[in-house]
mmCIF file of the N, C-alpha and C atoms, coordinates in Angstrom:
data_MODEL
# 
_entry.id   MODEL 
# 
loop_
_atom_site.group_PDB 
_atom_site.id 
_atom_site.type_symbol 
_atom_site.label_atom_id 
_atom_site.label_alt_id 
_atom_site.label_comp_id 
_atom_site.label_asym_id 
_atom_site.label_entity_id 
_atom_site.label_seq_id 
_atom_site.pdbx_PDB_ins_code 
_atom_site.Cartn_x 
_atom_site.Cartn_y 
_atom_site.Cartn_z 
_atom_site.occupancy 
_atom_site.B_iso_or_equiv 
_atom_site.pdbx_formal_charge 
_atom_site.auth_seq_id 
_atom_site.auth_comp_id 
_atom_site.auth_asym_id 
_atom_site.auth_atom_id 
_atom_site.pdbx_PDB_model_num 
ATOM 1   N N  . MET A 1 1  ? 0.823   -1.193  0.000   1.00 0.00 ? 1  MET A N  1 
ATOM 2   C CA . MET A 1 1  ? 0.000   0.000   0.000   1.00 0.00 ? 1  MET A CA 1 
ATOM 3   C C  . MET A 1 1  ? 0.866   1.255   0.000   1.00 0.00 ? 1  MET A C  1 
ATOM 4   N N  . ALA A 1 2  ? 1.920   1.229   0.782   1.00 0.00 ? 2  ALA A N  1 
ATOM 5   C CA . ALA A 1 2  ? 2.787   2.401   0.878   1.00 0.00 ? 2  ALA A CA 1 
ATOM 6   C C  . ALA A 1 2  ? 3.428   2.737   -0.467  1.00 0.00 ? 2  ALA A C  1 
ATOM 7   N N  . CYS A 1 3  ? 3.556   1.738   -1.322  1.00 0.00 ? 3  CYS A N  1 
ATOM 8   C CA . CYS A 1 3  ? 4.160   1.944   -2.643  1.00 0.00 ? 3  CYS A CA 1 
ATOM 9   C C  . CYS A 1 3  ? 3.117   2.267   -3.710  1.00 0.00 ? 3  CYS A C  1 
ATOM 10  N N  . GLY A 1 4  ? 1.861   2.348   -3.320  1.00 0.00 ? 4  GLY A N  1 
ATOM 11  C CA . GLY A 1 4  ? 0.811   2.659   -4.279  1.00 0.00 ? 4  GLY A CA 1 
ATOM 12  C C  . GLY A 1 4  ? 0.241   1.468   -5.006  1.00 0.00 ? 4  GLY A C  1 
ATOM 13  N N  . THR A 1 5  ? 0.406   0.292   -4.438  1.00 0.00 ? 5  THR A N  1 
ATOM 14  C CA . THR A 1 5  ? -0.138  -0.916  -5.048  1.00 0.00 ? 5  THR A CA 1 
ATOM 15  C C  . THR A 1 5  ? -1.514  -1.205  -4.462  1.00 0.00 ? 5  THR A C  1 
ATOM 16  N N  . PRO A 1 6  ? -2.535  -1.369  -5.296  1.00 0.00 ? 6  PRO A N  1 
ATOM 17  C CA . PRO A 1 6  ? -3.850  -1.721  -4.766  1.00 0.00 ? 6  PRO A CA 1 
ATOM 18  C C  . PRO A 1 6  ? -3.792  -3.110  -4.131  1.00 0.00 ? 6  PRO A C  1 
ATOM 19  N N  . VAL A 1 7  ? -4.516  -3.280  -3.046  1.00 0.00 ? 7  VAL A N  1 
ATOM 20  C CA . VAL A 1 7  ? -4.437  -4.519  -2.263  1.00 0.00 ? 7  VAL A CA 1 
ATOM 21  C C  . VAL A 1 7  ? -5.735  -5.311  -2.345  1.00 0.00 ? 7  VAL A C  1 
ATOM 22  N N  . VAL A 1 8  ? -5.595  -6.612  -2.603  1.00 0.00 ? 8  VAL A N  1 
ATOM 23  C CA . VAL A 1 8  ? -6.684  -7.580  -2.486  1.00 0.00 ? 8  VAL A CA 1 
ATOM 24  C C  . VAL A 1 8  ? -6.282  -8.468  -1.322  1.00 0.00 ? 8  VAL A C  1 
ATOM 25  N N  . ALA A 1 9  ? -7.140  -8.560  -0.311  1.00 0.00 ? 9  ALA A N  1 
ATOM 26  C CA . ALA A 1 9  ? -6.755  -9.273  0.904   1.00 0.00 ? 9  ALA A CA 1 
ATOM 27  C C  . ALA A 1 9  ? -7.908  -10.108 1.447   1.00 0.00 ? 9  ALA A C  1 
ATOM 28  N N  . SER A 1 10 ? -7.544  -11.016 2.331   1.00 0.00 ? 10 SER A N  1 
ATOM 29  C CA . SER A 1 10 ? -8.526  -11.829 3.036   1.00 0.00 ? 10 SER A CA 1 
ATOM 30  C C  . SER A 1 10 ? -9.396  -10.931 3.908   1.00 0.00 ? 10 SER A C  1 
ATOM 31  N N  . GLY A 1 11 ? -10.656 -11.229 3.942   1.00 0.00 ? 11 GLY A N  1 
ATOM 32  C CA . GLY A 1 11 ? -11.584 -10.479 4.786   1.00 0.00 ? 11 GLY A CA 1 
ATOM 33  C C  . GLY A 1 11 ? -11.682 -11.058 6.177   1.00 0.00 ? 11 GLY A C  1 
ATOM 34  N N  . ARG A 1 12 ? -10.651 -11.770 6.613   1.00 0.00 ? 12 ARG A N  1 
ATOM 35  C CA . ARG A 1 12 ? -10.681 -12.436 7.920   1.00 0.00 ? 12 ARG A CA 1 
ATOM 36  C C  . ARG A 1 12 ? -9.556  -11.962 8.815   1.00 0.00 ? 12 ARG A C  1 
ATOM 37  N N  . ALA A 1 13 ? -9.612  -12.410 10.045  1.00 0.00 ? 13 ALA A N  1 
ATOM 38  C CA . ALA A 1 13 ? -8.610  -12.104 11.067  1.00 0.00 ? 13 ALA A CA 1 
ATOM 39  C C  . ALA A 1 13 ? -8.510  -10.593 11.247  1.00 0.00 ? 13 ALA A C  1 
ATOM 40  N N  . ALA A 1 14 ? -7.313  -10.091 11.423  1.00 0.00 ? 14 ALA A N  1 
ATOM 41  C CA . ALA A 1 14 ? -7.116  -8.666  11.715  1.00 0.00 ? 14 ALA A CA 1 
ATOM 42  C C  . ALA A 1 14 ? -6.980  -7.818  10.455  1.00 0.00 ? 14 ALA A C  1 
ATOM 43  N N  . LEU A 1 15 ? -6.961  -8.431  9.282   1.00 0.00 ? 15 LEU A N  1 
ATOM 44  C CA . LEU A 1 15 ? -6.732  -7.659  8.062   1.00 0.00 ? 15 LEU A CA 1 
ATOM 45  C C  . LEU A 1 15 ? -7.759  -6.554  7.835   1.00 0.00 ? 15 LEU A C  1 
ATOM 46  N N  . PRO A 1 16 ? -9.054  -6.793  7.994   1.00 0.00 ? 16 PRO A N  1 
ATOM 47  C CA . PRO A 1 16 ? -9.988  -5.688  7.810   1.00 0.00 ? 16 PRO A CA 1 
ATOM 48  C C  . PRO A 1 16 ? -9.733  -4.530  8.782   1.00 0.00 ? 16 PRO A C  1 
ATOM 49  N N  . GLU A 1 17 ? -9.339  -4.855  9.990   1.00 0.00 ? 17 GLU A N  1 
ATOM 50  C CA . GLU A 1 17 ? -9.044  -3.810  10.971  1.00 0.00 ? 17 GLU A CA 1 
ATOM 51  C C  . GLU A 1 17 ? -7.815  -3.009  10.562  1.00 0.00 ? 17 GLU A C  1 
ATOM 52  N N  . VAL A 1 18 ? -6.800  -3.685  10.091  1.00 0.00 ? 18 VAL A N  1 
ATOM 53  C CA . VAL A 1 18 ? -5.554  -3.014  9.715   1.00 0.00 ? 18 VAL A CA 1 
ATOM 54  C C  . VAL A 1 18 ? -5.713  -2.268  8.394   1.00 0.00 ? 18 VAL A C  1 
ATOM 55  N N  . LEU A 1 19 ? -6.323  -2.881  7.416   1.00 0.00 ? 19 LEU A N  1 
ATOM 56  C CA . LEU A 1 19 ? -6.398  -2.298  6.079   1.00 0.00 ? 19 LEU A CA 1 
ATOM 57  C C  . LEU A 1 19 ? -7.545  -1.313  5.909   1.00 0.00 ? 19 LEU A C  1 
ATOM 58  N N  . GLY A 1 20 ? -8.554  -1.401  6.758   1.00 0.00 ? 20 GLY A N  1 
ATOM 59  C CA . GLY A 1 20 ? -9.679  -0.459  6.679   1.00 0.00 ? 20 GLY A CA 1 
ATOM 60  C C  . GLY A 1 20 ? -10.341 -0.470  5.317   1.00 0.00 ? 20 GLY A C  1 
ATOM 61  N N  . ASP A 1 21 ? -10.566 0.733   4.781   1.00 0.00 ? 21 ASP A N  1 
ATOM 62  C CA . ASP A 1 21 ? -11.227 0.839   3.476   1.00 0.00 ? 21 ASP A CA 1 
ATOM 63  C C  . ASP A 1 21 ? -10.218 0.912   2.329   1.00 0.00 ? 21 ASP A C  1 
ATOM 64  N N  . ALA A 1 22 ? -8.966  0.535   2.629   1.00 0.00 ? 22 ALA A N  1 
ATOM 65  C CA . ALA A 1 22 ? -7.901  0.660   1.639   1.00 0.00 ? 22 ALA A CA 1 
ATOM 66  C C  . ALA A 1 22 ? -7.609  -0.635  0.895   1.00 0.00 ? 22 ALA A C  1 
ATOM 67  N N  . ALA A 1 23 ? -8.481  -1.615  1.012   1.00 0.00 ? 23 ALA A N  1 
ATOM 68  C CA . ALA A 1 23 ? -8.263  -2.889  0.325   1.00 0.00 ? 23 ALA A CA 1 
ATOM 69  C C  . ALA A 1 23 ? -9.598  -3.445  -0.163  1.00 0.00 ? 23 ALA A C  1 
ATOM 70  N N  . LEU A 1 24 ? -9.498  -4.329  -1.126  1.00 0.00 ? 24 LEU A N  1 
ATOM 71  C CA . LEU A 1 24 ? -10.655 -5.084  -1.600  1.00 0.00 ? 24 LEU A CA 1 
ATOM 72  C C  . LEU A 1 24 ? -10.581 -6.435  -0.900  1.00 0.00 ? 24 LEU A C  1 
ATOM 73  N N  . PHE A 1 25 ? -11.584 -6.755  -0.106  1.00 0.00 ? 25 PHE A N  1 
ATOM 74  C CA . PHE A 1 25 ? -11.557 -7.987  0.682   1.00 0.00 ? 25 PHE A CA 1 
ATOM 75  C C  . PHE A 1 25 ? -12.287 -9.114  -0.035  1.00 0.00 ? 25 PHE A C  1 
ATOM 76  N N  . VAL A 1 26 ? -11.699 -10.310 0.078   1.00 0.00 ? 26 VAL A N  1 
ATOM 77  C CA . VAL A 1 26 ? -12.263 -11.502 -0.548  1.00 0.00 ? 26 VAL A CA 1 
ATOM 78  C C  . VAL A 1 26 ? -12.247 -12.651 0.455   1.00 0.00 ? 26 VAL A C  1 
ATOM 79  N N  . ASP A 1 27 ? -13.014 -13.661 0.151   1.00 0.00 ? 27 ASP A N  1 
ATOM 80  C CA . ASP A 1 27 ? -13.025 -14.880 0.960   1.00 0.00 ? 27 ASP A CA 1 
ATOM 81  C C  . ASP A 1 27 ? -11.765 -15.677 0.624   1.00 0.00 ? 27 ASP A C  1 
ATOM 82  N N  . PRO A 1 28 ? -10.880 -15.897 1.594   1.00 0.00 ? 28 PRO A N  1 
ATOM 83  C CA . PRO A 1 28 ? -9.613  -16.571 1.307   1.00 0.00 ? 28 PRO A CA 1 
ATOM 84  C C  . PRO A 1 28 ? -9.762  -18.054 0.980   1.00 0.00 ? 28 PRO A C  1 
ATOM 85  N N  . GLU A 1 29 ? -10.929 -18.600 1.193   1.00 0.00 ? 29 GLU A N  1 
ATOM 86  C CA . GLU A 1 29 ? -11.146 -20.010 0.900   1.00 0.00 ? 29 GLU A CA 1 
ATOM 87  C C  . GLU A 1 29 ? -11.901 -20.225 -0.409  1.00 0.00 ? 29 GLU A C  1 
ATOM 88  N N  . ASP A 1 30 ? -12.131 -19.154 -1.141  1.00 0.00 ? 30 ASP A N  1 
ATOM 89  C CA . ASP A 1 30 ? -12.880 -19.231 -2.388  1.00 0.00 ? 30 ASP A CA 1 
ATOM 90  C C  . ASP A 1 30 ? -11.995 -18.761 -3.546  1.00 0.00 ? 30 ASP A C  1 
ATOM 91  N N  . PRO A 1 31 ? -11.380 -19.704 -4.264  1.00 0.00 ? 31 PRO A N  1 
ATOM 92  C CA . PRO A 1 31 ? -10.485 -19.318 -5.362  1.00 0.00 ? 31 PRO A CA 1 
ATOM 93  C C  . PRO A 1 31 ? -11.142 -18.418 -6.399  1.00 0.00 ? 31 PRO A C  1 
ATOM 94  N N  . GLN A 1 32 ? -12.425 -18.625 -6.652  1.00 0.00 ? 32 GLN A N  1 
ATOM 95  C CA . GLN A 1 32 ? -13.117 -17.778 -7.628  1.00 0.00 ? 32 GLN A CA 1 
ATOM 96  C C  . GLN A 1 32 ? -13.253 -16.350 -7.112  1.00 0.00 ? 32 GLN A C  1 
ATOM 97  N N  . ALA A 1 33 ? -13.498 -16.201 -5.821  1.00 0.00 ? 33 ALA A N  1 
ATOM 98  C CA . ALA A 1 33 ? -13.600 -14.861 -5.229  1.00 0.00 ? 33 ALA A CA 1 
ATOM 99  C C  . ALA A 1 33 ? -12.241 -14.160 -5.268  1.00 0.00 ? 33 ALA A C  1 
ATOM 100 N N  . ILE A 1 34 ? -11.184 -14.900 -4.995  1.00 0.00 ? 34 ILE A N  1 
ATOM 101 C CA . ILE A 1 34 ? -9.833  -14.326 -5.048  1.00 0.00 ? 34 ILE A CA 1 
ATOM 102 C C  . ILE A 1 34 ? -9.528  -13.864 -6.478  1.00 0.00 ? 34 ILE A C  1 
ATOM 103 N N  . ALA A 1 35 ? -9.790  -14.735 -7.441  1.00 0.00 ? 35 ALA A N  1 
ATOM 104 C CA . ALA A 1 35 ? -9.535  -14.395 -8.848  1.00 0.00 ? 35 ALA A CA 1 
ATOM 105 C C  . ALA A 1 35 ? -10.369 -13.189 -9.277  1.00 0.00 ? 35 ALA A C  1 
ATOM 106 N N  . ALA A 1 36 ? -11.632 -13.156 -8.856  1.00 0.00 ? 36 ALA A N  1 
ATOM 107 C CA . ALA A 1 36 ? -12.497 -12.028 -9.216  1.00 0.00 ? 36 ALA A CA 1 
ATOM 108 C C  . ALA A 1 36 ? -11.985 -10.729 -8.598  1.00 0.00 ? 36 ALA A C  1 
ATOM 109 N N  . GLY A 1 37 ? -11.524 -10.794 -7.369  1.00 0.00 ? 37 GLY A N  1 
ATOM 110 C CA . GLY A 1 37 ? -10.979 -9.600  -6.718  1.00 0.00 ? 37 GLY A CA 1 
ATOM 111 C C  . GLY A 1 37 ? -9.766  -9.076  -7.456  1.00 0.00 ? 37 GLY A C  1 
ATOM 112 N N  . ILE A 1 38 ? -8.852  -9.962  -7.798  1.00 0.00 ? 38 ILE A N  1 
ATOM 113 C CA . ILE A 1 38 ? -7.656  -9.558  -8.534  1.00 0.00 ? 38 ILE A CA 1 
ATOM 114 C C  . ILE A 1 38 ? -8.039  -9.002  -9.901  1.00 0.00 ? 38 ILE A C  1 
ATOM 115 N N  . ARG A 1 39 ? -8.952  -9.681  -10.571 1.00 0.00 ? 39 ARG A N  1 
ATOM 116 C CA . ARG A 1 39 ? -9.405  -9.222  -11.881 1.00 0.00 ? 39 ARG A CA 1 
ATOM 117 C C  . ARG A 1 39 ? -10.037 -7.833  -11.781 1.00 0.00 ? 39 ARG A C  1 
ATOM 118 N N  . ASN A 1 40 ? -10.845 -7.616  -10.750 1.00 0.00 ? 40 ASN A N  1 
ATOM 119 C CA . ASN A 1 40 ? -11.481 -6.305  -10.581 1.00 0.00 ? 40 ASN A CA 1 
ATOM 120 C C  . ASN A 1 40 ? -10.456 -5.196  -10.404 1.00 0.00 ? 40 ASN A C  1 
ATOM 121 N N  . VAL A 1 41 ? -9.440  -5.461  -9.600  1.00 0.00 ? 41 VAL A N  1 
ATOM 122 C CA . VAL A 1 41 ? -8.408  -4.449  -9.371  1.00 0.00 ? 41 VAL A CA 1 
ATOM 123 C C  . VAL A 1 41 ? -7.619  -4.177  -10.657 1.00 0.00 ? 41 VAL A C  1 
ATOM 124 N N  . LEU A 1 42 ? -7.399  -5.215  -11.449 1.00 0.00 ? 42 LEU A N  1 
ATOM 125 C CA . LEU A 1 42 ? -6.630  -5.056  -12.681 1.00 0.00 ? 42 LEU A CA 1 
ATOM 126 C C  . LEU A 1 42 ? -7.421  -4.409  -13.817 1.00 0.00 ? 42 LEU A C  1 
ATOM 127 N N  . THR A 1 43 ? -8.726  -4.553  -13.808 1.00 0.00 ? 43 THR A N  1 
ATOM 128 C CA . THR A 1 43 ? -9.524  -4.063  -14.935 1.00 0.00 ? 43 THR A CA 1 
ATOM 129 C C  . THR A 1 43 ? -10.352 -2.821  -14.632 1.00 0.00 ? 43 THR A C  1 
ATOM 130 N N  . ASP A 1 44 ? -10.640 -2.563  -13.373 1.00 0.00 ? 44 ASP A N  1 
ATOM 131 C CA . ASP A 1 44 ? -11.456 -1.397  -13.002 1.00 0.00 ? 44 ASP A CA 1 
ATOM 132 C C  . ASP A 1 44 ? -10.516 -0.267  -12.590 1.00 0.00 ? 44 ASP A C  1 
ATOM 133 N N  . THR A 1 45 ? -10.253 0.639   -13.509 1.00 0.00 ? 45 THR A N  1 
ATOM 134 C CA . THR A 1 45 ? -9.278  1.702   -13.240 1.00 0.00 ? 45 THR A CA 1 
ATOM 135 C C  . THR A 1 45 ? -9.724  2.626   -12.110 1.00 0.00 ? 45 THR A C  1 
ATOM 136 N N  . ASP A 1 46 ? -11.014 2.865   -11.984 1.00 0.00 ? 46 ASP A N  1 
ATOM 137 C CA . ASP A 1 46 ? -11.501 3.714   -10.881 1.00 0.00 ? 46 ASP A CA 1 
ATOM 138 C C  . ASP A 1 46 ? -11.253 3.046   -9.535  1.00 0.00 ? 46 ASP A C  1 
ATOM 139 N N  . LEU A 1 47 ? -11.558 1.760   -9.444  1.00 0.00 ? 47 LEU A N  1 
ATOM 140 C CA . LEU A 1 47 ? -11.321 1.010   -8.214  1.00 0.00 ? 47 LEU A CA 1 
ATOM 141 C C  . LEU A 1 47 ? -9.837  0.986   -7.884  1.00 0.00 ? 47 LEU A C  1 
ATOM 142 N N  . SER A 1 48 ? -9.020  0.687   -8.870  1.00 0.00 ? 48 SER A N  1 
ATOM 143 C CA . SER A 1 48 ? -7.576  0.632   -8.658  1.00 0.00 ? 48 SER A CA 1 
ATOM 144 C C  . SER A 1 48 ? -7.046  1.978   -8.175  1.00 0.00 ? 48 SER A C  1 
ATOM 145 N N  . ARG A 1 49 ? -7.466  3.051   -8.806  1.00 0.00 ? 49 ARG A N  1 
ATOM 146 C CA . ARG A 1 49 ? -7.027  4.394   -8.419  1.00 0.00 ? 49 ARG A CA 1 
ATOM 147 C C  . ARG A 1 49 ? -7.441  4.705   -6.985  1.00 0.00 ? 49 ARG A C  1 
ATOM 148 N N  . GLU A 1 50 ? -8.677  4.390   -6.651  1.00 0.00 ? 50 GLU A N  1 
ATOM 149 C CA . GLU A 1 50 ? -9.185  4.664   -5.302  1.00 0.00 ? 50 GLU A CA 1 
ATOM 150 C C  . GLU A 1 50 ? -8.430  3.856   -4.245  1.00 0.00 ? 50 GLU A C  1 
ATOM 151 N N  . LEU A 1 51 ? -8.152  2.591   -4.535  1.00 0.00 ? 51 LEU A N  1 
ATOM 152 C CA . LEU A 1 51 ? -7.397  1.769   -3.581  1.00 0.00 ? 51 LEU A CA 1 
ATOM 153 C C  . LEU A 1 51 ? -5.965  2.277   -3.420  1.00 0.00 ? 51 LEU A C  1 
ATOM 154 N N  . ARG A 1 52 ? -5.379  2.776   -4.495  1.00 0.00 ? 52 ARG A N  1 
ATOM 155 C CA . ARG A 1 52 ? -4.028  3.345   -4.393  1.00 0.00 ? 52 ARG A CA 1 
ATOM 156 C C  . ARG A 1 52 ? -4.022  4.564   -3.467  1.00 0.00 ? 52 ARG A C  1 
ATOM 157 N N  . ILE A 1 53 ? -4.992  5.439   -3.663  1.00 0.00 ? 53 ILE A N  1 
ATOM 158 C CA . ILE A 1 53 ? -5.086  6.654   -2.846  1.00 0.00 ? 53 ILE A CA 1 
ATOM 159 C C  . ILE A 1 53 ? -5.333  6.291   -1.385  1.00 0.00 ? 53 ILE A C  1 
ATOM 160 N N  . ARG A 1 54 ? -6.334  5.458   -1.156  1.00 0.00 ? 54 ARG A N  1 
ATOM 161 C CA . ARG A 1 54 ? -6.656  5.052   0.224   1.00 0.00 ? 54 ARG A CA 1 
ATOM 162 C C  . ARG A 1 54 ? -5.507  4.288   0.862   1.00 0.00 ? 54 ARG A C  1 
ATOM 163 N N  . GLY A 1 55 ? -4.835  3.447   0.065   1.00 0.00 ? 55 GLY A N  1 
ATOM 164 C CA . GLY A 1 55 ? -3.740  2.638   0.586   1.00 0.00 ? 55 GLY A CA 1 
ATOM 165 C C  . GLY A 1 55 ? -2.576  3.474   1.067   1.00 0.00 ? 55 GLY A C  1 
ATOM 166 N N  . LYS A 1 56 ? -2.203  4.469   0.288   1.00 0.00 ? 56 LYS A N  1 
ATOM 167 C CA . LYS A 1 56 ? -1.095  5.337   0.708   1.00 0.00 ? 56 LYS A CA 1 
ATOM 168 C C  . LYS A 1 56 ? -1.445  6.070   1.996   1.00 0.00 ? 56 LYS A C  1 
ATOM 169 N N  . ALA A 1 57 ? -2.676  6.570   2.076   1.00 0.00 ? 57 ALA A N  1 
ATOM 170 C CA . ALA A 1 57 ? -3.104  7.273   3.289   1.00 0.00 ? 57 ALA A CA 1 
ATOM 171 C C  . ALA A 1 57 ? -3.137  6.323   4.481   1.00 0.00 ? 57 ALA A C  1 
ATOM 172 N N  . ARG A 1 58 ? -3.626  5.119   4.274   1.00 0.00 ? 58 ARG A N  1 
ATOM 173 C CA . ARG A 1 58 ? -3.704  4.136   5.361   1.00 0.00 ? 58 ARG A CA 1 
ATOM 174 C C  . ARG A 1 58 ? -2.315  3.719   5.821   1.00 0.00 ? 58 ARG A C  1 
ATOM 175 N N  . ALA A 1 59 ? -1.402  3.537   4.890   1.00 0.00 ? 59 ALA A N  1 
ATOM 176 C CA . ALA A 1 59 ? -0.038  3.121   5.232   1.00 0.00 ? 59 ALA A CA 1 
ATOM 177 C C  . ALA A 1 59 ? 0.651   4.165   6.105   1.00 0.00 ? 59 ALA A C  1 
ATOM 178 N N  . GLU A 1 60 ? 0.311   5.417   5.926   1.00 0.00 ? 60 GLU A N  1 
ATOM 179 C CA . GLU A 1 60 ? 0.909   6.478   6.745   1.00 0.00 ? 60 GLU A CA 1 
ATOM 180 C C  . GLU A 1 60 ? 0.557   6.314   8.226   1.00 0.00 ? 60 GLU A C  1 
ATOM 181 N N  . LEU A 1 61 ? -0.564  5.667   8.502   1.00 0.00 ? 61 LEU A N  1 
ATOM 182 C CA . LEU A 1 61 ? -0.947  5.424   9.899   1.00 0.00 ? 61 LEU A CA 1 
ATOM 183 C C  . LEU A 1 61 ? 0.018   4.478   10.595  1.00 0.00 ? 61 LEU A C  1 
ATOM 184 N N  . PHE A 1 62 ? 0.801   3.732   9.804   1.00 0.00 ? 62 PHE A N  1 
ATOM 185 C CA . PHE A 1 62 ? 1.701   2.728   10.360  1.00 0.00 ? 62 PHE A CA 1 
ATOM 186 C C  . PHE A 1 62 ? 3.170   3.053   10.075  1.00 0.00 ? 62 PHE A C  1 
ATOM 187 N N  . SER A 1 63 ? 3.480   4.315   9.854   1.00 0.00 ? 63 SER A N  1 
ATOM 188 C CA . SER A 1 63 ? 4.861   4.700   9.568   1.00 0.00 ? 63 SER A CA 1 
ATOM 189 C C  . SER A 1 63 ? 5.720   4.585   10.827  1.00 0.00 ? 63 SER A C  1 
ATOM 190 N N  . GLU A 1 64 ? 7.007   4.445   10.622  1.00 0.00 ? 64 GLU A N  1 
ATOM 191 C CA . GLU A 1 64 ? 7.936   4.376   11.754  1.00 0.00 ? 64 GLU A CA 1 
ATOM 192 C C  . GLU A 1 64 ? 7.886   5.659   12.568  1.00 0.00 ? 64 GLU A C  1 
ATOM 193 N N  . GLU A 1 65 ? 7.780   6.786   11.894  1.00 0.00 ? 65 GLU A N  1 
ATOM 194 C CA . GLU A 1 65 ? 7.730   8.072   12.592  1.00 0.00 ? 65 GLU A CA 1 
ATOM 195 C C  . GLU A 1 65 ? 6.504   8.165   13.493  1.00 0.00 ? 65 GLU A C  1 
ATOM 196 N N  . ARG A 1 66 ? 5.381   7.757   12.958  1.00 0.00 ? 66 ARG A N  1 
ATOM 197 C CA . ARG A 1 66 ? 4.153   7.814   13.761  1.00 0.00 ? 66 ARG A CA 1 
ATOM 198 C C  . ARG A 1 66 ? 4.230   6.838   14.931  1.00 0.00 ? 66 ARG A C  1 
ATOM 199 N N  . MET A 1 67 ? 4.748   5.641   14.677  1.00 0.00 ? 67 MET A N  1 
ATOM 200 C CA . MET A 1 67 ? 4.875   4.661   15.755  1.00 0.00 ? 67 MET A CA 1 
ATOM 201 C C  . MET A 1 67 ? 5.757   5.211   16.870  1.00 0.00 ? 67 MET A C  1 
ATOM 202 N N  . ALA A 1 68 ? 6.880   5.817   16.513  1.00 0.00 ? 68 ALA A N  1 
ATOM 203 C CA . ALA A 1 68 ? 7.789   6.373   17.515  1.00 0.00 ? 68 ALA A CA 1 
ATOM 204 C C  . ALA A 1 68 ? 7.114   7.506   18.286  1.00 0.00 ? 68 ALA A C  1 
ATOM 205 N N  . ARG A 1 69 ? 6.426   8.379   17.592  1.00 0.00 ? 69 ARG A N  1 
ATOM 206 C CA . ARG A 1 69 ? 5.717   9.499   18.231  1.00 0.00 ? 69 ARG A CA 1 
ATOM 207 C C  . ARG A 1 69 ? 4.642   8.991   19.192  1.00 0.00 ? 69 ARG A C  1 
ATOM 208 N N  . ASP A 1 70 ? 3.871   7.995   18.741  1.00 0.00 ? 70 ASP A N  1 
ATOM 209 C CA . ASP A 1 70 ? 2.810   7.444   19.586  1.00 0.00 ? 70 ASP A CA 1 
ATOM 210 C C  . ASP A 1 70 ? 3.382   6.716   20.799  1.00 0.00 ? 70 ASP A C  1 
ATOM 211 N N  . MET A 1 71 ? 4.469   5.992   20.604  1.00 0.00 ? 71 MET A N  1 
ATOM 212 C CA . MET A 1 71 ? 5.096   5.275   21.715  1.00 0.00 ? 71 MET A CA 1 
ATOM 213 C C  . MET A 1 71 ? 5.644   6.263   22.743  1.00 0.00 ? 71 MET A C  1 
ATOM 214 N N  . LYS A 1 72 ? 6.242   7.332   22.279  1.00 0.00 ? 72 LYS A N  1 
ATOM 215 C CA . LYS A 1 72 ? 6.756   8.369   23.175  1.00 0.00 ? 72 LYS A CA 1 
ATOM 216 C C  . LYS A 1 72 ? 5.618   8.960   24.008  1.00 0.00 ? 72 LYS A C  1 
ATOM 217 N N  . ALA A 1 73 ? 4.481   9.190   23.377  1.00 0.00 ? 73 ALA A N  1 
ATOM 218 C CA . ALA A 1 73 ? 3.323   9.729   24.092  1.00 0.00 ? 73 ALA A CA 1 
ATOM 219 C C  . ALA A 1 73 ? 2.817   8.742   25.148  1.00 0.00 ? 73 ALA A C  1 
ATOM 220 N N  . VAL A 1 74 ? 2.827   7.459   24.832  1.00 0.00 ? 74 VAL A N  1 
ATOM 221 C CA . VAL A 1 74 ? 2.395   6.432   25.795  1.00 0.00 ? 74 VAL A CA 1 
ATOM 222 C C  . VAL A 1 74 ? 3.311   6.430   26.998  1.00 0.00 ? 74 VAL A C  1 
ATOM 223 N N  . TYR A 1 75 ? 4.633   6.473   26.749  1.00 0.00 ? 75 TYR A N  1 
ATOM 224 C CA . TYR A 1 75 ? 5.585   6.493   27.861  1.00 0.00 ? 75 TYR A CA 1 
ATOM 225 C C  . TYR A 1 75 ? 5.446   7.760   28.698  1.00 0.00 ? 75 TYR A C  1 
ATOM 226 N N  . ALA A 1 76 ? 5.226   8.876   28.045  1.00 0.00 ? 76 ALA A N  1 
ATOM 227 C CA . ALA A 1 76 ? 5.051   10.142  28.777  1.00 0.00 ? 76 ALA A CA 1 
ATOM 228 C C  . ALA A 1 76 ? 3.802   10.081  29.647  1.00 0.00 ? 76 ALA A C  1 
ATOM 229 N N  . GLU A 1 77 ? 2.744   9.528   29.115  1.00 0.00 ? 77 GLU A N  1 
ATOM 230 C CA . GLU A 1 77 ? 1.494   9.388   29.892  1.00 0.00 ? 77 GLU A CA 1 
ATOM 231 C C  . GLU A 1 77 ? 1.688   8.440   31.059  1.00 0.00 ? 77 GLU A C  1 
ATOM 232 N N  . ALA A 1 78 ? 2.368   7.326   30.827  1.00 0.00 ? 78 ALA A N  1 
ATOM 233 C CA . ALA A 1 78 ? 2.596   6.353   31.891  1.00 0.00 ? 78 ALA A CA 1 
ATOM 234 C C  . ALA A 1 78 ? 3.488   6.954   32.979  1.00 0.00 ? 78 ALA A C  1 
ATOM 235 N N  . GLY A 1 79 ? 4.457   7.759   32.589  1.00 0.00 ? 79 GLY A N  1 
ATOM 236 C CA . GLY A 1 79 ? 5.346   8.378   33.560  1.00 0.00 ? 79 GLY A CA 1 
ATOM 237 C C  . GLY A 1 79 ? 4.684   9.466   34.372  1.00 0.00 ? 79 GLY A C  1 
ATOM 238 N N  . ALA A 1 80 ? 3.599   10.016  33.866  1.00 0.00 ? 80 ALA A N  1 
ATOM 239 C CA . ALA A 1 80 ? 2.885   11.082  34.568  1.00 0.00 ? 80 ALA A CA 1 
ATOM 240 C C  . ALA A 1 80 ? 2.017   10.556  35.700  1.00 0.00 ? 80 ALA A C  1 
ATOM 241 N N  . HIS A 1 81 ? 1.820   9.241   35.746  1.00 0.00 ? 81 HIS A N  1 
ATOM 242 C CA . HIS A 1 81 ? 0.926   8.661   36.780  1.00 0.00 ? 81 HIS A CA 1 
ATOM 243 C C  . HIS A 1 81 ? 1.719   8.003   37.820  1.00 0.00 ? 81 HIS A C  1 
# 
């Protein structure tokens, strides 16, 4: 996502929580659903463009800089109590 690649992912486990609206989710146990998802991303230019935009924005939520900033805030809060 950070590189601008549209994502097709499993709609199970923590992936929907992590990927949010930045991925096209499919049933990981249904080969036809997986193929259809990949085909949709490859052939629907509007969908692909939207996933690229959303993906880059979503990936920024997990940057090293943000993680360090958030961790510093957690430690500062814990130290204040």
